[in-house]
C-alpha positions as CSV (number, residue, x, y, z in Angstrom):
1,M,94.5,92.1,112.4
2,K,95.9,93.0,108.6
3,T,94.4,95.3,106.2
4,V,96.6,93.5,103.2
5,F,95.8,90.7,101.8
6,S,97.9,88.2,100.9
7,G,97.7,87.8,97.4
8,P,94.6,87.4,94.4
9,Q,93.1,84.6,95.7
10,E,92.5,85.7,99.5
11,S,91.6,89.2,97.7
12,H,89.0,87.2,96.1
13,Q,87.9,85.3,98.8
14,H,87.0,88.7,100.7
15,S,85.0,89.3,97.3
16,L,82.8,86.6,97.0
17,S,81.3,87.1,100.4
18,I,79.8,90.3,99.1
19,L,79.6,89.1,95.4
20,S,77.4,86.2,96.7
21,A,74.7,88.4,98.5
22,L,74.6,90.7,95.4
23,Q,73.4,87.4,93.2
24,E,71.1,86.8,95.1
25,Y,68.8,89.6,93.7
26,D,68.0,87.7,90.3
27,E,66.4,91.0,89.1
28,F,69.5,93.5,89.5
29,M,71.8,90.7,88.3
30,E,69.5,90.6,85.0
31,S,69.2,94.3,84.4
32,I,73.2,94.6,84.5
33,R,74.2,95.6,80.7
34,T,77.4,97.0,82.3
35,V,80.0,96.9,85.0
36,V,84.1,98.5,85.6
37,D,86.2,96.8,87.9
38,L,88.0,100.0,89.5
39,G,91.8,98.8,90.0
40,C,91.0,94.9,89.0
41,G,94.2,93.3,89.9
42,S,94.3,90.0,88.5
43,G,91.1,90.2,87.4
44,L,89.4,87.7,89.6
45,D,86.1,89.3,90.5
46,L,86.2,91.0,86.6
47,E,85.9,87.4,85.6
48,W,83.3,86.5,88.5
49,W,80.8,89.1,86.5
50,A,81.6,87.8,83.0
51,T,80.3,84.3,84.0
52,R,77.2,85.1,85.9
53,T,73.9,83.4,84.2
54,T,70.9,83.2,85.2
55,R,69.8,80.9,88.1
56,E,67.0,79.1,86.5
57,E,67.2,75.3,86.1
58,N,68.4,75.6,82.5
59,P,70.8,78.9,83.3
60,Q,71.6,81.1,80.3
61,P,74.7,83.8,80.7
62,L,73.9,86.9,81.5
63,N,76.6,88.5,78.9
64,I,77.5,91.5,81.5
65,N,79.7,94.1,79.1
66,C,82.8,94.2,81.9
67,V,85.6,96.0,81.6
68,G,88.4,96.2,84.1
69,V,90.9,99.1,84.9
70,D,94.0,99.1,86.2
71,Q,97.7,100.4,85.7
72,Q,99.6,96.9,84.9
73,E,100.8,96.7,81.3
74,R,97.8,93.7,81.0
75,L,95.2,91.6,82.0
76,P,95.4,87.8,80.6
77,V,92.1,87.1,81.6
78,A,90.5,89.6,79.3
79,H,92.1,87.3,76.3
80,N,89.9,84.5,77.8
81,Y,86.0,86.0,77.5
82,S,84.6,88.1,74.4
83,N,82.8,90.6,77.3
84,I,86.5,91.7,78.9
85,T,88.0,94.5,78.2
86,Y,91.2,96.1,79.5
87,Q,92.0,99.6,80.0
88,R,95.3,100.0,81.4
89,T,94.7,103.8,83.2
90,N,94.3,105.3,86.3
91,F,91.3,105.3,87.6
92,E,91.7,108.9,89.6
93,K,91.8,110.3,85.8
94,I,90.6,108.6,82.7
95,I,87.5,105.9,82.0
96,H,86.0,105.3,78.7
97,P,82.9,103.9,79.4
98,P,81.6,101.0,76.1
99,K,80.3,103.1,73.2
100,D,76.8,104.9,73.6
101,Q,76.7,102.9,77.1
102,L,77.3,104.2,80.8
103,F,78.4,101.4,83.3
104,D,75.3,99.9,85.8
105,V,77.8,98.8,88.2
106,L,81.0,100.4,89.7
107,W,83.0,97.6,91.2
108,C,86.2,99.4,93.7
109,H,87.4,96.1,96.4
110,D,90.6,96.4,98.1
111,S,91.8,99.7,95.6
112,F,90.0,102.9,96.4
113,Q,92.3,103.6,99.3
114,Y,95.2,104.3,97.1
115,C,93.3,107.3,95.6
116,I,95.1,110.8,96.3
117,T,92.7,112.2,95.6
118,P,89.2,110.7,96.6
119,I,86.6,112.9,96.5
120,D,87.4,114.0,93.0
121,T,87.5,110.4,91.9
122,L,84.4,109.8,93.4
123,R,82.8,112.2,91.3
124,L,84.6,111.0,88.0
125,W,83.1,107.6,89.0
126,R,79.5,109.2,89.1
127,N,80.2,111.0,85.7
128,I,80.5,107.3,84.2
129,G,77.9,105.7,85.9
130,S,74.1,105.4,84.7
131,D,71.2,106.8,86.3
132,G,70.1,104.7,89.5
133,C,73.9,103.0,88.8
134,M,75.2,100.9,91.9
135,L,78.7,102.0,93.3
136,A,80.4,99.0,95.6
137,V,83.6,99.8,97.6
138,S,85.0,98.2,100.4
139,V,88.2,99.5,101.9
140,P,89.9,98.6,105.2
141,Q,89.9,100.7,108.4
142,T,93.7,101.4,109.3
143,T,92.8,103.0,112.7
144,N,91.2,100.2,115.1
145,L,91.2,98.9,118.9
146,V,92.7,95.7,119.4
147,H,92.7,94.1,123.0
148,N,91.8,97.6,123.9
149,Q,94.8,100.0,122.5
150,L,95.0,101.6,119.8
151,W,96.2,100.3,116.6
152,V,97.5,102.0,113.1
153,Q,98.9,100.1,110.3
154,Q,99.2,102.4,107.1
155,T,100.2,100.9,103.8
156,S,103.2,102.6,101.2
157,G,100.5,104.3,98.8
158,V,97.8,104.6,101.2
159,Y,97.1,108.2,102.6
160,Y,93.9,108.2,104.3
161,H,92.5,106.5,107.2
162,Y,88.6,106.0,106.2
163,S,86.3,105.0,108.6
164,L,82.1,104.4,108.2
165,V,81.6,108.1,109.1
166,S,84.3,109.1,106.4
167,L,83.4,106.9,103.7
168,I,79.7,107.6,104.2
169,H,80.7,111.6,103.9
170,M,82.8,111.4,101.1
171,L,80.3,109.3,99.3
172,C,77.5,112.2,99.7
173,V,79.3,115.4,99.0
174,S,79.9,113.6,95.4
175,G,76.9,113.2,94.6
176,W,76.3,109.5,95.9
177,D,73.1,108.5,98.2
178,C,73.6,106.2,101.5
179,H,70.2,106.7,102.4
180,T,69.2,103.9,100.4
181,G,72.3,102.5,100.5
182,Y,73.7,99.2,102.2
183,F,76.4,98.9,104.8
184,S,79.1,96.3,106.5
185,K,82.0,96.4,109.1
186,Q,82.0,93.7,111.1
187,P,83.5,93.9,114.8
188,N,87.1,92.4,114.7
189,A,87.5,93.1,111.2
190,P,88.8,95.9,109.9
191,W,86.7,96.0,106.1
192,I,84.1,98.5,105.4
193,T,82.2,97.6,102.5
194,A,79.6,100.7,101.2
195,I,77.2,99.9,98.3
196,V,75.3,102.8,97.5
197,Y,73.4,104.7,94.6
198,K,74.0,107.7,91.9
199,S,72.2,110.4,93.7
200,Q,69.7,112.6,91.8
201,Y,71.3,115.6,93.4
202,E,75.2,116.6,91.4
203,P,78.5,116.8,93.8
204,M,78.2,119.4,96.2
205,D,81.2,121.6,97.4
206,P,83.3,119.9,100.4
207,A,84.0,123.4,101.8
208,T,80.7,124.5,102.5
209,T,78.8,121.6,102.6
210,T,77.1,120.6,106.5
211,W,76.3,117.6,107.6
212,Y,72.7,119.2,108.3
213,D,72.8,119.9,103.9
214,L,73.2,116.4,103.4
215,A,70.6,115.4,106.5
216,D,68.4,117.8,104.8
217,K,68.4,116.4,101.4
218,K,68.1,112.9,103.0
219,L,71.4,111.3,101.3
220,L,72.2,110.0,104.6
221,P,71.2,106.8,106.3
222,D,68.1,107.4,108.9
223,S,70.5,106.8,112.0
224,A,72.9,109.2,110.6
225,I,70.0,112.1,110.4
226,K,69.2,111.4,113.8
227,S,72.8,111.5,115.4
228,I,72.9,114.9,113.3
229,N,70.5,116.2,114.8
230,A,70.9,115.5,118.2
231,H,74.4,116.4,118.4
232,G,75.0,118.6,115.1
233,Y,77.8,116.2,113.9
234,L,77.9,112.5,112.9
235,R,78.9,109.8,115.4
236,Q,79.9,106.3,114.3
237,E,78.6,104.5,117.4
238,D,74.9,106.0,116.5
239,L,74.9,104.4,113.3
240,L,72.7,101.4,112.9
241,I,73.4,100.4,109.4
242,E,71.9,97.2,106.9
243,W,73.5,95.1,104.9
244,L,72.4,93.1,101.6
245,D,70.7,90.1,103.6
246,H,68.7,93.2,105.6
247,S,71.1,92.0,109.0
248,L,71.1,95.5,110.6
249,T,74.6,96.2,112.8
250,W,74.4,98.7,115.4
251,M,78.1,100.5,115.6
252,G,77.8,101.5,119.0
253,K,78.4,97.5,119.8
254,Q,82.0,97.5,118.2
């Protein structure tokens, strides 16, 4: 079980499994004005967003304003499209939304795991998102059971081990609503994906915020609230998660 893609194409192929599901929502896609790809790498995902069209008989370009953020010197794909711009910066510190527009979609595939300060970063991202904006995050779960043996892998630059529970916890404390969100964690695959929305609640103090606080604000999935009320904390095996196609996965079977 590997947690590192062999290259940009393999990473993009994994992204497409999520992007294709999002594209089924025509009204949502047509409402998007701005997208930021946080840790955009080679820009293949960014190019996907920039080239979206309506799904009518005579497709019309959606002309989504796309911003790529990374620390490489340049992003060649940005020169190919008038609706792609590139910001060479650390996505944990400073990101500049387009003039007079916050981001409607924050896309972060295979890069959030490199954050040094993940909670502060999620707070920063909330500040650059429009009201009701969507955040899509995919990270590898680096601690797994393989053939009934504990399997742990941690690559350079990665300092935290993520699970579905820890990701939900960080998102909610940082001002993201997981109650109406969508999640994916397939058996025998390490990748966790969360699609959540900007909460009406401001970020909370992680040192003093309890699971009960998050449950009382209904920031958590219903199955998480039920688990907390029963045990006082969240157990991953109690989670029943829904994906974009409305399929359900009970984490107790994994």
